[in-house]
C-alpha positions in Angstrom: 170.4 59.2 -128.4 168.8 55.9 -128.4 166.8 56.4 -131.6 169.7 57.7 -133.7 171.4 54.6 -132.8 168.4 52.6 -133.7 168.0 54.5 -137.3 171.3 54.1 -137.8 170.9 50.3 -137.4 168.1 49.6 -139.5 170.0 51.5 -142.2 173.0 49.3 -142.0 171.2 46.5 -142.0 168.9 47.5 -145.0 172.1 48.3 -147.1 173.6 44.9 -146.2 170.2 43.5 -147.9 168.5 40.1 -146.5 171.3 38.2 -146.1 172.1 40.7 -142.8 168.9 39.2 -141.3 170.5 35.8 -140.4 174.0 33.7 -140.8 174.8 30.8 -140.1 178.3 29.6 -139.2 180.5 28.2 -136.0 181.2 30.8 -133.4 184.3 30.3 -131.4 184.4 32.1 -127.3 187.3 34.1 -125.5 188.7 32.5 -122.3 188.1 33.6 -118.7 192.3 34.7 -119.5 190.7 37.5 -121.2 188.7 39.2 -119.1 190.5 42.8 -118.5 191.7 43.3 -122.4 190.4 46.1 -124.6 188.0 45.4 -127.2 187.3 47.3 -130.8 184.7 49.9 -129.3 187.4 50.6 -126.5 185.7 48.6 -123.6 187.0 46.1 -121.1 185.8 43.1 -122.0 184.3 40.4 -119.1 183.7 37.3 -118.8 180.8 37.3 -117.4 179.2 40.2 -119.4 176.5 38.4 -122.5 179.0 40.5 -125.5 180.2 39.9 -128.9 182.5 40.2 -131.4 181.5 40.4 -135.1 182.8 41.2 -137.7 180.1 43.6 -139.7 177.6 44.7 -137.2 177.8 47.8 -136.0 179.0 48.2 -132.0 176.1 48.1 -129.9 174.1 46.2 -131.5 172.3 43.3 -130.1 172.1 39.8 -131.5 170.3 36.8 -130.6 172.3 33.5 -131.0 171.2 30.2 -131.3 173.1 27.1 -130.0 171.7 24.7 -133.2 173.4 21.6 -131.3 170.7 21.9 -128.5 168.5 25.2 -128.8 169.9 27.2 -126.5 169.8 31.2 -127.2 171.6 34.2 -125.9 171.0 37.9 -126.1 174.5 39.5 -126.6 175.6 42.4 -127.4 178.5 43.6 -130.1 182.1 45.3 -128.5 184.6 43.5 -130.8 185.6 43.0 -134.0 185.8 39.5 -135.0 186.6 36.8 -135.7 189.2 36.0 -138.3 189.0 32.1 -138.5 187.1 31.1 -142.0 183.6 30.4 -141.0 183.3 31.6 -137.9 180.7 34.2 -137.5 181.1 35.6 -133.6 183.3 35.2 -130.5 181.0 35.4 -127.8 182.4 36.1 -124.3 182.8 33.5 -121.8 179.7 33.7 -120.2 177.5 34.0 -123.4 179.2 30.7 -124.1 177.9 28.7 -120.9 174.5 30.6 -122.0 174.2 28.6 -124.8 176.4 25.2 -123.5 179.4 25.4 -125.8 182.0 25.6 -122.9 183.0 22.1 -123.4 182.5 21.4 -127.3 184.8 25.1 -127.9 183.2 26.0 -131.7 179.6 25.1 -132.0 177.1 25.8 -135.1 175.0 28.7 -134.1 172.3 31.1 -136.2 172.9 34.9 -135.2 170.4 37.6 -136.2 169.5 41.0 -134.8 167.6 40.7 -131.9 164.3 43.0 -132.2 162.9 42.6 -128.5 162.3 45.5 -126.3 164.0 43.9 -122.9 167.6 42.3 -123.1 167.1 38.8 -120.3 170.2 39.1 -118.3 169.0 37.8 -115.1 165.5 36.3 -113.9 163.0 38.9 -114.2 160.8 36.8 -111.4 159.7 39.3 -109.0 160.9 39.8 -105.8 158.7 40.4 -102.6 159.2 43.6 -100.7 159.7 43.5 -96.8 156.6 45.1 -94.8 158.1 48.0 -92.1 156.4 49.8 -89.6 157.0 53.2 -89.7 154.9 53.8 -86.9 156.4 55.9 -83.9 155.4 55.6 -80.5 154.4 59.5 -79.3 157.3 60.7 -76.8 155.0 62.1 -74.5 152.9 59.3 -73.8 156.4 57.4 -72.6 157.5 60.4 -70.4 153.8 60.3 -68.7 154.2 57.0 -68.0 157.9 57.4 -66.5 156.6 60.0 -64.2 154.0 58.5 -63.1 155.5 54.8 -62.0 158.1 57.5 -61.2 155.2 59.1 -58.4 153.8 55.8 -57.7 156.6 55.0 -56.4 157.6 57.6 -54.5 154.2 57.9 -52.9 154.8 54.1 -51.4 158.0 53.8 -50.8 158.5 50.8 -52.5 162.8 51.9 -53.5 164.5 48.7 -55.6 166.9 47.0 -53.5 170.5 47.4 -55.1 171.4 43.7 -57.4 173.0 41.5 -54.6 171.7 42.9 -51.4 168.0 43.0 -49.7 165.5 45.0 -49.5 165.0 46.8 -46.1 161.8 45.7 -44.4 163.2 41.9 -45.4 166.3 42.4 -42.2 163.7 44.1 -39.9 161.8 41.0 -40.0 164.6 38.5 -39.9 166.2 40.2 -37.4 162.5 40.1 -35.6 162.3 36.6 -35.8 165.7 35.7 -34.6 165.1 38.0 -31.7 161.8 35.8 -30.8 163.1 32.4 -31.6 165.7 32.4 -29.3 
């Protein structure tokens, strides 16, 4: 499917001629309140998406838009038709407009050209560290053997733990013996 779309894009660009390789004009952007509206392609618009409206490029085409005022670039996907105002070549989503620093101005001069890269830089690609886990499971027989050994040892020596809040039985015998000799 991707190869068919790439072939269709190549044919479209060839039919449009050399002017299709690069366009200069003005760009505007959709407001945040347009979030949820249907675009011409049938998709719903989201203000954080990296999408745009263009008059001639096929839906799904990736375009690189450069703000000529500050040199910032963004890669967007065509999902809508327009803009229909003289001199404007592209309408950007709010997120794409923010990425190239045009929110304060509203309309800025841009250069638009097809993006020929293989990777869309939508997020930071620095590698994230993976937490190390130990999947070592103690043997059940070892823990049972330890428990049995401790139980037998206590049974043989007569060491019984005293309930909380009470003294061990041998301590009371010694106390009684001491009290009897001191009197």
